C-alpha positions as CSV (number, residue, x, y, z in Angstrom):
1,M,56.1,100.4,93.7
2,E,58.9,98.0,92.6
3,T,60.9,96.1,95.0
4,M,64.5,95.8,94.7
5,N,65.8,92.4,93.3
6,S,68.5,90.5,95.5
7,K,71.2,91.2,92.9
8,E,70.8,94.8,93.1
9,R,70.9,94.6,96.9
10,A,74.0,92.8,96.7
11,R,75.6,95.3,94.2
12,R,74.5,98.1,96.5
13,R,76.2,96.4,99.5
14,E,79.3,95.7,97.9
15,L,79.5,99.4,96.7
16,A,79.3,100.6,100.2
17,Q,81.5,98.0,101.7
18,G,84.2,98.6,99.0
19,A,83.9,102.5,99.9
20,R,84.3,101.8,103.7
21,S,87.4,99.5,103.2
22,L,89.1,102.0,100.6
23,I,88.3,104.7,103.2
24,A,89.8,103.1,106.2
25,Q,93.1,102.2,104.2
26,I,93.4,105.8,103.1
27,L,92.5,107.6,106.4
28,P,93.9,107.0,110.1
29,V,90.4,105.8,111.5
30,E,90.3,106.4,115.4
31,D,87.2,104.4,116.0
32,A,84.5,102.8,114.3
33,D,81.2,100.8,114.6
34,G,78.9,99.0,112.1
35,S,77.9,102.0,110.2
36,S,80.8,104.5,110.4
37,L,84.1,105.6,110.5
38,M,85.6,108.5,112.9
39,L,88.6,110.2,113.2
40,G,90.2,113.9,113.4
41,Y,90.6,115.6,110.3
42,G,91.8,119.3,109.6
43,G,90.8,120.4,113.3
44,F,87.3,118.8,112.6
45,Y,85.8,115.5,114.1
46,L,85.1,113.6,110.9
47,Q,82.5,110.7,111.2
48,I,81.8,109.0,107.6
49,A,78.6,107.0,107.6
50,F,77.5,104.2,105.1
51,S,74.2,103.2,103.9
52,E,74.0,100.1,102.2
53,L,70.3,100.3,100.9
54,H,70.6,103.7,99.0
55,P,73.9,103.0,98.5
56,L,75.6,106.4,99.8
57,I,78.1,107.8,102.2
58,A,77.6,110.7,104.4
59,I,80.6,112.9,105.5
60,Y,80.1,114.9,108.7
61,L,82.6,117.3,109.9
62,A,81.8,119.1,113.6
63,R,83.8,121.5,115.6
64,A,83.0,123.1,118.9
65,L,82.6,126.6,118.9
66,N,84.0,127.2,122.6
67,R,81.4,130.3,123.0
68,R,77.7,130.6,123.4
69,T,75.9,131.0,120.3
70,A,73.7,133.9,119.3
71,A,70.7,134.6,117.3
72,K,72.9,136.1,114.5
73,D,74.9,132.9,114.3
74,M,71.6,131.1,113.5
75,R,70.8,133.7,110.9
76,L,74.4,133.2,109.4
77,I,74.0,129.5,109.3
78,N,70.6,129.9,107.7
79,E,72.0,132.1,105.0
80,M,75.0,129.5,104.5
81,N,72.3,126.7,103.9
82,M,70.4,129.0,101.1
83,K,73.9,129.3,99.2
84,S,75.5,125.9,99.8
85,A,74.8,123.5,97.1
86,L,77.3,120.8,98.2
87,G,75.8,120.0,101.8
88,C,74.1,121.2,105.0
89,H,75.1,123.7,107.7
90,S,73.9,123.5,111.2
91,L,74.7,124.7,114.6
92,N,73.6,123.1,117.8
93,A,73.2,125.9,120.6
94,E,73.2,123.5,123.4
95,A,76.6,121.6,122.5
96,G,78.2,124.5,121.1
97,C,79.1,122.9,118.0
98,Y,79.0,123.8,114.3
99,S,78.8,120.8,111.6
100,Y,78.6,120.3,108.2
101,R,77.2,117.3,106.5
102,A,77.3,116.2,102.8
103,A,75.8,113.0,101.1
104,H,77.2,111.3,98.2
105,W,75.5,108.6,96.1
106,L,77.7,105.8,95.2
107,D,76.6,104.6,91.4
108,T,80.2,103.4,90.8
109,E,83.0,101.9,92.7
110,L,84.7,104.9,94.7
111,T,88.1,105.6,93.8
112,K,90.9,107.2,96.2
113,A,91.0,110.1,94.0
114,R,87.2,110.7,94.1
115,F,86.7,110.1,97.9
116,L,89.5,112.8,98.6
117,E,87.9,114.9,96.4
118,M,84.7,114.7,98.0
119,L,86.2,115.0,101.5
120,E,88.5,118.1,100.7
121,R,85.5,120.0,99.0
122,G,83.4,119.2,102.2
123,A,86.2,120.3,104.5
124,E,86.9,123.4,102.6
125,E,83.0,124.3,102.8
126,A,83.4,123.5,106.8
127,R,86.5,125.5,107.2
128,R,85.1,128.7,105.3
129,A,81.7,128.3,107.2
130,Y,83.5,128.0,110.7
131,A,85.5,131.1,109.7
132,Q,82.7,133.2,109.0
133,L,81.0,132.1,112.5
134,A,84.3,133.0,114.0
135,R,84.5,136.3,112.3
136,G,80.8,137.0,113.1
137,T,81.4,137.4,116.5
138,E,84.6,139.2,116.7
139,G,84.4,141.8,119.4
140,A,81.2,140.2,120.7
141,S,81.1,139.1,124.5
């Protein structure tokens, strides 16, 4: 197995740090830590995490269901994951929370237009899935 040289590690670190800086300028970040930015976005809790080693960004969108989850919700999530090419849907039954995650490799420097495209595609997928979960339980107690 080949090890990564210091020049490649530095390039990857720069890509991830550049993406983080760009996103912090574009979005109204509410909180941040060493590896991620957090804020509200379109009715979802949004967390954007960065990995310098790979380099990549992971976009997490989460929203409370405000009801108990049922077995049919889990089946619906499974169906969504079988059809989704962009990311992964999940449902935390204990927390009553739906979430969507998409990871994007940073092959080149991230631009504002490209980031907004990635974010909006993920948000649209999450909105569609959340709406299906809400519709799937209409009339249920």
